[in-house]
C-alpha positions in Angstrom: 97.6 -126.2 -36.2 96.4 -124.5 -33.1 94.0 -122.1 -34.7 90.5 -123.2 -35.7 91.1 -122.0 -39.4 93.9 -124.3 -39.5 92.1 -127.3 -37.8 89.1 -126.8 -39.9 85.4 -127.7 -39.3 85.8 -131.5 -39.9 89.1 -131.6 -38.2 87.4 -130.2 -35.1 84.7 -132.8 -35.3 87.4 -135.4 -35.4 89.2 -134.1 -32.5 85.9 -134.0 -30.5 85.3 -137.6 -31.6 88.7 -138.7 -30.5 88.7 -136.9 -27.2 85.3 -138.5 -26.3 86.2 -141.9 -27.8 84.0 -144.5 -29.3 80.8 -145.1 -27.3 80.4 -148.9 -27.0 77.0 -149.6 -25.8 74.2 -151.9 -27.0 71.8 -149.0 -27.5 74.2 -146.7 -29.6 74.0 -147.8 -33.3 75.8 -144.6 -34.6 77.6 -141.8 -32.7 79.5 -138.8 -33.9 80.1 -138.9 -37.7 76.7 -139.2 -39.4 73.8 -136.9 -40.3 72.2 -138.0 -37.0 73.1 -140.0 -34.0 71.1 -143.3 -34.0 70.0 -145.0 -30.6 68.0 -148.1 -30.5 65.4 -148.0 -27.7 63.0 -150.4 -29.1 63.5 -153.8 -30.7 62.7 -152.7 -34.2 62.9 -148.8 -34.0 65.9 -146.5 -34.2 65.8 -143.1 -32.3 67.5 -140.3 -34.4 69.0 -137.2 -32.9 70.5 -134.2 -34.7 71.1 -130.5 -33.8 72.2 -127.4 -35.9 73.2 -123.7 -35.1 72.5 -120.7 -37.2 74.7 -117.7 -36.3 74.0 -114.1 -37.5 76.7 -113.1 -40.0 77.6 -116.7 -40.7 74.6 -118.6 -41.6 72.2 -115.8 -42.1 72.2 -111.9 -42.3 69.5 -110.5 -39.8 69.6 -107.0 -41.3 68.9 -108.2 -44.9 67.0 -111.5 -44.8 63.5 -112.1 -43.6 63.4 -113.3 -40.0 60.4 -115.8 -40.8 62.6 -117.4 -43.5 65.5 -117.7 -41.1 63.3 -119.4 -38.6 61.9 -121.9 -41.1 65.6 -122.7 -42.2 66.7 -123.3 -38.5 64.0 -126.2 -38.4 64.4 -127.5 -41.9 68.2 -127.9 -41.8 67.6 -130.3 -39.0 64.7 -132.0 -40.8 67.1 -132.5 -43.8 69.4 -134.6 -41.5 66.5 -136.7 -40.4 65.5 -137.3 -44.1 69.0 -138.2 -44.9 68.9 -141.1 -42.4 65.5 -142.2 -43.9 63.5 -141.1 -40.7 60.6 -139.0 -39.7 61.0 -136.0 -37.3 58.9 -135.9 -34.1 60.3 -133.7 -31.2 62.3 -130.5 -31.0 64.2 -128.3 -28.5 64.8 -124.6 -29.5 67.7 -122.5 -28.0 67.8 -118.8 -28.8 70.5 -116.3 -28.0 69.7 -112.5 -28.5 71.4 -109.3 -28.0 69.4 -107.0 -25.5 68.8 -104.6 -28.3 67.1 -107.0 -30.6 63.5 -106.0 -31.5 60.5 -108.1 -30.5 59.1 -107.5 -34.1 62.2 -109.4 -35.5 62.0 -112.1 -32.8 58.3 -112.6 -33.3 58.6 -113.0 -37.1 61.5 -115.6 -36.7 59.2 -117.6 -34.3 56.5 -117.4 -36.9 58.9 -119.2 -39.2 59.8 -121.7 -36.7 56.3 -122.6 -36.0 55.3 -122.7 -39.6 58.1 -125.1 -40.5 57.2 -127.2 -37.3 53.6 -127.5 -38.2 54.5 -128.5 -41.8 56.4 -131.4 -40.6 53.9 -132.2 -37.6 56.8 -131.7 -35.1 56.3 -131.0 -31.5 58.3 -128.2 -29.7 58.8 -129.6 -26.3 61.4 -127.2 -24.7 64.6 -125.3 -25.1 66.4 -122.3 -23.7 67.0 -118.6 -24.0 70.0 -116.4 -23.3 71.6 -113.1 -24.1 74.5 -112.8 -26.4 76.5 -110.4 -28.7 74.9 -111.6 -31.9 71.7 -113.5 -32.7 71.9 -117.2 -32.8 69.4 -120.0 -32.8 70.0 -123.8 -32.4 67.6 -126.6 -32.8 67.8 -130.2 -31.6 65.5 -132.6 -33.3 64.5 -136.1 -32.6 62.9 -138.6 -35.0 62.5 -142.2 -35.7 62.9 -144.9 -38.3 62.6 -148.5 -38.6 65.8 -150.4 -38.0 65.8 -152.0 -41.3 65.3 -148.6 -43.1 67.9 -146.5 -41.4 70.4 -145.3 -43.8 74.1 -144.6 -42.8 77.0 -143.0 -44.6 79.1 -146.1 -44.5 77.3 -148.5 -46.7 78.4 -147.7 -50.3 80.0 -150.5 -52.1 82.1 -150.6 -55.4 79.9 -150.8 -58.3 77.0 -148.9 -56.7 75.5 -146.0 -58.6 75.4 -142.5 -57.2 72.3 -140.5 -57.3 71.1 -137.0 -56.2 67.7 -135.3 -55.9 66.8 -131.9 -57.3 69.1 -129.4 -59.0 72.5 -128.2 -57.7 74.4 -124.9 -57.2 73.6 -121.3 -56.6 71.6 -121.7 -53.4 73.1 -118.4 -52.0 70.7 -116.6 -54.4 67.7 -117.9 -52.3 67.3 -121.6 -52.1 69.4 -121.8 -48.8 66.4 -120.1 -47.1 63.5 -121.4 -49.0 64.5 -125.0 -49.6 62.0 -128.0 -48.7 63.7 -130.9 -47.0 63.2 -134.1 -48.8 61.1 -135.9 -46.3 58.4 -136.9 -48.8 61.0 -137.7 -51.4 62.8 -140.2 -49.0 59.6 -141.9 -47.9 58.9 -142.6 -51.6 62.5 -143.9 -52.3 62.3 -146.2 -49.2 58.9 -147.7 -50.4 60.7 -149.1 -53.5 64.1 -149.8 -52.4 66.9 -149.2 -49.8 69.9 -146.9 -50.7 73.2 -148.3 -49.5 74.4 -144.9 -48.1 72.8 -141.6 -48.0 73.7 -137.8 -46.9 72.1 -134.5 -47.4 74.0 -131.9 -49.5 74.8 -129.2 -47.0 78.4 -128.3 -47.5 78.8 -129.1 -51.3 78.1 -132.2 -53.4 81.9 -133.2 -53.6 82.5 -132.7 -50.0 79.5 -134.4 -48.7 80.2 -137.3 -51.2 83.6 -137.4 -49.4 82.0 -138.3 -46.1 80.4 -141.4 -47.8 83.5 -142.5 -49.5 85.6 -142.0 -46.3 83.4 -143.9 -44.2 82.5 -146.6 -46.7 86.1 -146.9 -47.7 85.5 -146.5 -51.4 86.1 -144.0 -54.1 83.9 -142.3 -56.7 83.7 -141.2 -60.3 81.3 -138.3 -61.0 80.4 -137.3 -64.6 80.0 -133.6 -65.0 77.7 -134.2 -68.0 75.2 -135.9 -65.8 75.1 -133.3 -63.1 71.7 -131.6 -62.8 72.8 -127.9 -62.7 70.3 -125.3 -61.4 69.5 -122.0 -63.2 70.8 -120.2 -60.1 74.3 -121.8 -60.6 74.2 -120.5 -64.1 73.2 -117.1 -63.0 75.8 -117.0 -60.2 78.6 -118.1 -62.6 78.1 -114.9 -64.5 79.2 -112.9 -61.4 81.8 -115.3 -60.2 84.9 -116.7 -61.9 83.6 -120.3 -61.7 81.7 -122.2 -64.3 78.1 -123.4 -63.5 79.4 -127.0 -63.0 81.7 -125.8 -60.3 78.9 -124.2 -58.3 76.9 -127.3 -58.7 79.7 -129.5 -57.4 80.8 -127.2 -54.6 78.2 -124.7 -53.3 76.6 -125.5 -50.0 73.1 -125.6 -48.6 71.3 -127.3 -51.5 69.9 -129.7 -48.9 69.2 -132.4 -51.5 69.8 -136.1 -50.9 72.9 -137.7 -52.2 72.7 -141.5 -52.2 74.2 -144.6 -53.5 72.3 -147.7 -54.6 73.1 -151.2 -56.2 72.6 -151.3 -60.0 70.2 -154.3 -59.2 67.6 -151.7 -58.1 68.0 -149.4 -60.9 64.5 -150.2 -62.3 63.0 -149.1 -58.9 64.6 -145.9 -58.7 62.1 -143.1 -60.1 63.3 -140.4 -62.5 60.9 -137.9 -60.8 59.3 -137.8 -57.4 56.4 -135.2 -57.9 58.3 -132.4 -59.7 61.7 -133.2 -58.0 64.2 -135.1 -60.6 66.4 -138.0 -59.3 69.4 -138.1 -61.2 72.3 -140.7 -61.6 75.5 -138.6 -61.5 78.3 -141.4 -61.2 79.4 -144.7 -59.8 81.3 -146.0 -56.7 84.7 -147.3 -57.4 87.8 -148.7 -55.8 89.0 -146.6 -52.8 92.5 -146.2 -54.2 91.0 -144.2 -57.1 89.7 -141.5 -54.8 87.0 -139.0 -55.9 87.3 -137.8 -59.4 85.2 -135.6 -61.8 85.2 -136.7 -65.5 83.0 -135.2 -68.3 81.4 -138.5 -69.1 82.0 -142.2 -68.8 83.7 -142.2 -72.3 85.7 -139.1 -71.6 88.1 -139.9 -68.7 90.0 -136.5 -68.7 90.0 -135.4 -65.1 88.3 -132.1 -64.3 90.1 -130.2 -61.6 87.9 -128.4 -59.1 89.8 -125.9 -56.9 87.5 -126.2 -53.8 85.4 -129.1 -52.7 82.8 -127.2 -50.6 82.1 -125.2 -47.5 84.1 -125.2 -44.3 83.1 -123.1 -41.4 86.6 -122.4 -40.4 
């Protein structure tokens, strides 16, 4: 277990968290382990902080994909984290590492994408850093805010809650992972009617990200495959892969949709559509001893085996 491919992405995060220890301070509401860190700087307001890295050859392909789309993605993956906490993004720091042979034309187009995405969300870029490197990489740190009573964590799901997801799932590698819209408007609409008990954005695959909610909430989950909103891209991709469309919908990363739980008592307040974006019930929260399982439907309880839960960097 000395190599990163053995430790794994989430194992590494857990080891970092263990080494640092739990930060016990009145201002720190949530540290490592959620979509954003949450710090209370004002009586009724929470400061949200998040950061993401995009690396050439891992998160994008600089020679094949448009730099303007890569720049937009760098901003929007962070905005998606802020949305998953119920917040509004405000300030950003940009760090950019470039090989010395990188053409200015590429960098300029990349920055056009960054600026475009920042303007779309009314985010102010207030600083950052640049450096040389062997491959192109960019990181963005984003700060936002949310009312204390509207901040949604991963650890609030309760047995009996229903599980929902926005949008359509699977096949993001065919284009959505670069062109997605973070669900800021959608979460604002949701929070105007009710408060989810737990929420996360689907960045590493629905089952894997649901696992973060169930682990931190100490619950299990029953997902019904017949209820999953499968995208056309998942169907297209299944023709080239050995997976069924539903497997892509359950395990493909970078859909950046909202996955949340809510009490059945607020079911009438949850819209079926927000604009053109569907909001779909896909299952229910169950006892922790049952774990996470996928069934065809509530009346067909044959377990569906899924070989892989989602994306892992290592």
